[in-house]
Biopython code that builds the backbone (N, CA, C, O; Angstrom):
import numpy as np
from Bio.PDB.StructureBuilder import StructureBuilder

atoms = [
    (1, "UNK", "N", (44.488, 34.734, 65.626)),
    (1, "UNK", "CA", (44.656, 36.350, 64.813)),
    (1, "UNK", "C", (44.298, 35.977, 63.675)),
    (1, "UNK", "O", (44.737, 36.732, 62.808)),
    (2, "UNK", "N", (43.517, 34.901, 63.173)),
    (2, "UNK", "CA", (43.028, 35.065, 62.037)),
    (2, "UNK", "C", (41.639, 35.434, 62.087)),
    (2, "UNK", "O", (41.215, 36.094, 61.138)),
    (3, "UNK", "N", (41.013, 35.193, 62.829)),
    (3, "UNK", "CA", (39.692, 36.012, 63.591)),
    (3, "UNK", "C", (39.840, 37.228, 63.816)),
    (3, "UNK", "O", (38.901, 37.989, 63.580)),
    (4, "UNK", "N", (41.307, 37.811, 64.433)),
    (4, "UNK", "CA", (41.175, 39.091, 64.786)),
    (4, "UNK", "C", (41.130, 39.819, 63.818)),
    (4, "UNK", "O", (40.824, 40.996, 64.013)),
    (5, "UNK", "N", (41.483, 39.259, 62.173)),
    (5, "UNK", "CA", (41.560, 40.230, 60.962)),
    (5, "UNK", "C", (40.203, 40.291, 60.313)),
    (5, "UNK", "O", (39.627, 41.149, 59.644)),
    (6, "UNK", "N", (39.807, 38.761, 60.853)),
    (6, "UNK", "CA", (38.108, 39.059, 59.862)),
    (6, "UNK", "C", (36.936, 39.372, 60.565)),
    (6, "UNK", "O", (35.784, 39.479, 60.146)),
    (7, "UNK", "N", (37.499, 39.534, 61.944)),
    (7, "UNK", "CA", (36.336, 40.083, 62.624)),
    (7, "UNK", "C", (36.711, 41.837, 62.704)),
    (7, "UNK", "O", (35.727, 42.569, 62.808)),
    (8, "UNK", "N", (37.493, 42.215, 62.678)),
    (8, "UNK", "CA", (37.902, 43.564, 62.241)),
    (8, "UNK", "C", (37.691, 43.875, 60.546)),
    (8, "UNK", "O", (37.484, 45.074, 60.357)),
    (9, "UNK", "N", (37.695, 43.517, 59.995)),
    (9, "UNK", "CA", (37.343, 43.382, 58.113)),
    (9, "UNK", "C", (35.808, 43.622, 58.287)),
    (9, "UNK", "O", (35.204, 44.504, 57.675)),
    (10, "UNK", "N", (35.195, 42.708, 59.226)),
    (10, "UNK", "CA", (33.431, 42.292, 59.214)),
    (10, "UNK", "C", (32.801, 44.288, 59.923)),
    (10, "UNK", "O", (31.817, 45.021, 59.824)),
    (11, "UNK", "N", (33.786, 44.289, 60.394)),
    (11, "UNK", "CA", (33.064, 45.708, 61.110)),
    (11, "UNK", "C", (33.749, 46.558, 60.782)),
    (11, "UNK", "O", (33.352, 47.581, 61.340)),
    (12, "UNK", "N", (34.853, 46.816, 59.983)),
    (12, "UNK", "CA", (34.846, 47.684, 58.631)),
    (12, "UNK", "C", (33.383, 47.748, 57.786)),
    (12, "UNK", "O", (32.674, 48.732, 57.576)),
    (13, "UNK", "N", (33.224, 46.589, 57.450)),
    (13, "UNK", "CA", (32.660, 46.700, 56.185)),
    (13, "UNK", "C", (30.621, 47.038, 56.665)),
    (13, "UNK", "O", (29.628, 47.207, 55.958)),
    (14, "UNK", "N", (30.744, 47.014, 57.524)),
    (14, "UNK", "CA", (29.526, 46.981, 58.316)),
    (14, "UNK", "C", (29.242, 48.672, 58.416)),
    (14, "UNK", "O", (28.274, 49.257, 57.931)),
    (15, "UNK", "N", (30.321, 49.255, 59.152)),
    (15, "UNK", "CA", (30.514, 51.132, 59.114)),
    (15, "UNK", "C", (30.434, 50.982, 58.260)),
    (15, "UNK", "O", (29.454, 50.240, 58.186)),
    (16, "UNK", "N", (30.969, 51.234, 56.835)),
    (16, "UNK", "CA", (31.124, 51.615, 55.608)),
    (16, "UNK", "C", (29.687, 51.123, 54.983)),
    (16, "UNK", "O", (29.203, 51.872, 54.134)),
    (17, "UNK", "N", (28.881, 49.804, 55.361)),
    (17, "UNK", "CA", (27.259, 49.920, 55.128)),
    (17, "UNK", "C", (26.694, 50.501, 55.647)),
    (17, "UNK", "O", (25.874, 51.008, 54.881)),
    (18, "UNK", "N", (26.525, 50.915, 56.888)),
    (18, "UNK", "CA", (26.350, 51.915, 57.652)),
    (18, "UNK", "C", (25.658, 53.175, 57.073)),
    (18, "UNK", "O", (24.513, 53.622, 57.007)),
    (19, "UNK", "N", (27.405, 53.674, 56.531)),
    (19, "UNK", "CA", (27.432, 55.300, 56.991)),
    (19, "UNK", "C", (26.811, 55.120, 55.034)),
    (19, "UNK", "O", (26.533, 56.298, 54.808)),
    (20, "UNK", "N", (26.659, 54.742, 54.383)),
    (20, "UNK", "CA", (26.633, 54.606, 52.994)),
    (20, "UNK", "C", (24.419, 54.932, 53.225)),
    (20, "UNK", "O", (23.711, 55.867, 52.851)),
    (21, "UNK", "N", (24.162, 53.917, 53.820)),
    (21, "UNK", "CA", (22.719, 54.138, 54.437)),
    (21, "UNK", "C", (22.369, 55.449, 54.882)),
    (21, "UNK", "O", (21.728, 56.227, 54.175)),
    (22, "UNK", "N", (22.848, 55.770, 56.257)),
    (22, "UNK", "CA", (22.862, 57.248, 56.115)),
    (22, "UNK", "C", (22.952, 58.606, 55.629)),
    (22, "UNK", "O", (22.067, 59.462, 55.619)),
    (23, "UNK", "N", (24.084, 58.678, 55.246)),
    (23, "UNK", "CA", (24.137, 59.543, 53.888)),
    (23, "UNK", "C", (23.852, 58.928, 52.796)),
    (23, "UNK", "O", (24.174, 57.936, 52.143)),
    (24, "UNK", "N", (22.763, 60.300, 52.785)),
    (24, "UNK", "CA", (22.134, 60.263, 51.166)),
    (24, "UNK", "C", (22.922, 60.445, 50.243)),
    (24, "UNK", "O", (23.817, 61.288, 50.303)),
    (25, "UNK", "N", (22.717, 59.692, 49.251)),
    (25, "UNK", "CA", (23.443, 59.591, 47.822)),
    (25, "UNK", "C", (24.490, 58.828, 47.572)),
    (25, "UNK", "O", (25.073, 58.656, 46.502)),
    (26, "UNK", "N", (24.799, 58.163, 49.110)),
    (26, "UNK", "CA", (25.925, 56.943, 48.638)),
    (26, "UNK", "C", (25.762, 55.832, 49.142)),
    (26, "UNK", "O", (26.511, 55.116, 49.807)),
    (27, "UNK", "N", (23.707, 55.605, 48.436)),
    (27, "UNK", "CA", (23.701, 53.951, 48.622)),
    (27, "UNK", "C", (24.853, 52.974, 47.322)),
    (27, "UNK", "O", (24.483, 51.839, 47.018)),
    (28, "UNK", "N", (26.019, 53.475, 46.748)),
    (28, "UNK", "CA", (26.762, 53.010, 46.074)),
    (28, "UNK", "C", (27.789, 52.523, 47.737)),
    (28, "UNK", "O", (28.045, 51.383, 48.126)),
    (29, "UNK", "N", (27.988, 53.220, 48.082)),
    (29, "UNK", "CA", (28.727, 53.071, 49.633)),
    (29, "UNK", "C", (28.191, 51.559, 50.135)),
    (29, "UNK", "O", (28.956, 50.598, 50.047)),
    (30, "UNK", "N", (26.811, 51.404, 50.674)),
    (30, "UNK", "CA", (26.172, 50.167, 51.084)),
    (30, "UNK", "C", (26.674, 49.110, 50.495)),
    (30, "UNK", "O", (27.543, 48.264, 50.708)),
    (31, "UNK", "N", (25.886, 49.386, 49.683)),
    (31, "UNK", "CA", (26.454, 48.007, 48.468)),
    (31, "UNK", "C", (27.602, 47.526, 48.579)),
    (31, "UNK", "O", (27.855, 46.491, 49.196)),
    (32, "UNK", "N", (28.297, 48.126, 48.080)),
    (32, "UNK", "CA", (29.691, 47.613, 48.439)),
    (32, "UNK", "C", (30.402, 47.553, 49.906)),
    (32, "UNK", "O", (31.449, 46.960, 50.165)),
    (33, "UNK", "N", (29.682, 48.220, 50.705)),
    (33, "UNK", "CA", (30.153, 47.280, 52.345)),
    (33, "UNK", "C", (29.491, 46.211, 52.257)),
    (33, "UNK", "O", (30.187, 45.196, 52.219)),
    (34, "UNK", "N", (27.792, 45.988, 52.184)),
    (34, "UNK", "CA", (27.822, 44.724, 51.729)),
    (34, "UNK", "C", (27.939, 43.573, 51.221)),
    (34, "UNK", "O", (27.425, 42.512, 51.574)),
    (35, "UNK", "N", (28.759, 43.848, 50.222)),
    (35, "UNK", "CA", (29.267, 42.693, 49.218)),
    (35, "UNK", "C", (30.468, 42.441, 49.882)),
    (35, "UNK", "O", (30.704, 41.233, 49.884)),
    (36, "UNK", "N", (31.420, 43.187, 50.514)),
    (36, "UNK", "CA", (32.845, 42.846, 50.869)),
    (36, "UNK", "C", (32.288, 42.155, 52.286)),
    (36, "UNK", "O", (32.669, 41.007, 52.516)),
    (37, "UNK", "N", (31.374, 42.828, 53.273)),
    (37, "UNK", "CA", (30.824, 41.987, 54.229)),
    (37, "UNK", "C", (30.817, 40.566, 53.998)),
    (37, "UNK", "O", (31.756, 39.839, 54.321)),
    (38, "UNK", "N", (29.840, 40.196, 53.481)),
    (38, "UNK", "CA", (29.379, 38.836, 53.173)),
    (38, "UNK", "C", (30.633, 37.905, 52.337)),
    (38, "UNK", "O", (30.533, 36.694, 52.532)),
    (39, "UNK", "N", (31.772, 38.335, 51.449)),
    (39, "UNK", "CA", (32.690, 37.951, 50.319)),
    (39, "UNK", "C", (34.053, 37.770, 52.349)),
    (39, "UNK", "O", (34.905, 36.995, 52.783)),
    (40, "UNK", "N", (33.653, 38.503, 52.612)),
    (40, "UNK", "CA", (34.896, 38.069, 54.354)),
    (40, "UNK", "C", (33.883, 36.952, 55.167)),
    (40, "UNK", "O", (34.262, 36.000, 55.850)),
    (41, "UNK", "N", (33.345, 37.111, 55.056)),
    (41, "UNK", "CA", (32.246, 36.238, 56.149)),
    (41, "UNK", "C", (32.352, 34.730, 55.556)),
    (41, "UNK", "O", (32.382, 33.653, 56.152)),
    (42, "UNK", "N", (32.396, 35.008, 54.293)),
    (42, "UNK", "CA", (32.401, 33.521, 53.442)),
    (42, "UNK", "C", (33.883, 32.955, 53.619)),
    (42, "UNK", "O", (34.161, 31.778, 53.852)),
    (43, "UNK", "N", (34.547, 33.733, 53.507)),
    (43, "UNK", "CA", (36.180, 33.161, 53.346)),
    (43, "UNK", "C", (35.928, 33.188, 54.680)),
    (43, "UNK", "O", (35.554, 32.017, 54.741)),
    (44, "UNK", "N", (35.802, 33.683, 56.111)),
    (44, "UNK", "CA", (36.138, 33.469, 57.325)),
    (44, "UNK", "C", (35.327, 31.626, 57.708)),
    (44, "UNK", "O", (35.579, 30.687, 58.462)),
    (45, "UNK", "N", (34.593, 31.865, 56.955)),
    (45, "UNK", "CA", (32.940, 30.318, 57.197)),
    (45, "UNK", "C", (34.449, 29.187, 56.399)),
    (45, "UNK", "O", (35.075, 28.268, 56.927)),
    (46, "UNK", "N", (34.569, 29.744, 55.099)),
    (46, "UNK", "CA", (35.206, 28.529, 54.245)),
    (46, "UNK", "C", (36.294, 27.981, 54.765)),
    (46, "UNK", "O", (36.607, 26.800, 54.613)),
    (47, "UNK", "N", (37.060, 28.997, 55.546)),
    (47, "UNK", "CA", (38.935, 28.859, 56.241)),
    (47, "UNK", "C", (38.817, 28.049, 57.403)),
    (47, "UNK", "O", (39.715, 27.299, 57.785)),
    (48, "UNK", "N", (36.951, 28.290, 58.368)),
    (48, "UNK", "CA", (37.149, 27.268, 59.410)),
    (48, "UNK", "C", (36.835, 26.244, 59.579)),
    (48, "UNK", "O", (37.169, 25.564, 60.550)),
    (49, "UNK", "N", (35.590, 25.638, 57.999)),
    (49, "UNK", "CA", (35.383, 24.549, 57.615)),
    (49, "UNK", "C", (36.923, 23.633, 57.584)),
    (49, "UNK", "O", (37.384, 22.854, 58.418)),
    (50, "UNK", "N", (37.430, 24.065, 56.349)),
    (50, "UNK", "CA", (38.843, 23.531, 56.044)),
    (50, "UNK", "C", (39.866, 23.180, 57.261)),
    (50, "UNK", "O", (40.717, 22.299, 57.142)),
    (51, "UNK", "N", (39.704, 23.936, 58.411)),
    (51, "UNK", "CA", (40.274, 23.599, 59.479)),
    (51, "UNK", "C", (39.800, 22.442, 60.617)),
    (51, "UNK", "O", (40.439, 21.631, 61.288)),
    (52, "UNK", "N", (38.731, 22.683, 60.531)),
    (52, "UNK", "CA", (37.547, 21.558, 61.492)),
    (52, "UNK", "C", (38.153, 19.593, 60.432)),
    (52, "UNK", "O", (38.390, 18.454, 60.836)),
    (53, "UNK", "N", (38.141, 20.200, 59.197)),
    (53, "UNK", "CA", (38.584, 18.800, 58.388)),
    (53, "UNK", "C", (39.484, 18.695, 58.269)),
    (53, "UNK", "O", (39.717, 17.916, 57.345)),
    (54, "UNK", "N", (40.778, 19.281, 58.972)),
    (54, "UNK", "CA", (41.985, 18.826, 59.221)),
    (54, "UNK", "C", (42.179, 18.029, 60.162)),
    (54, "UNK", "O", (43.312, 17.606, 60.389)),
]
sb = StructureBuilder()
sb.init_structure("model")
sb.init_model(0)
sb.init_chain("A")
sb.init_seg("    ")
for serial, (resi, resn, name, xyz) in enumerate(atoms, 1):
    if name == "N":
        sb.init_residue(resn, " ", resi, " ")
    sb.init_atom(name, np.array(xyz, "f"), 0.0, 1.0, " ", f" {name:<3s}", serial, name[0])
structure = sb.get_structure()
């Protein structure tokens, strides 16, 4: 269940980033999407590592 949520968020942030690059003048949207993508991936990775250690 958690991986579906994280995967959905990663796809959403990727779409927002691509839209920011494609649409001129929305570079800030690409930056925000990229930051959120990396943050979501880091949270998912950290939770996965924590689960493996348990």
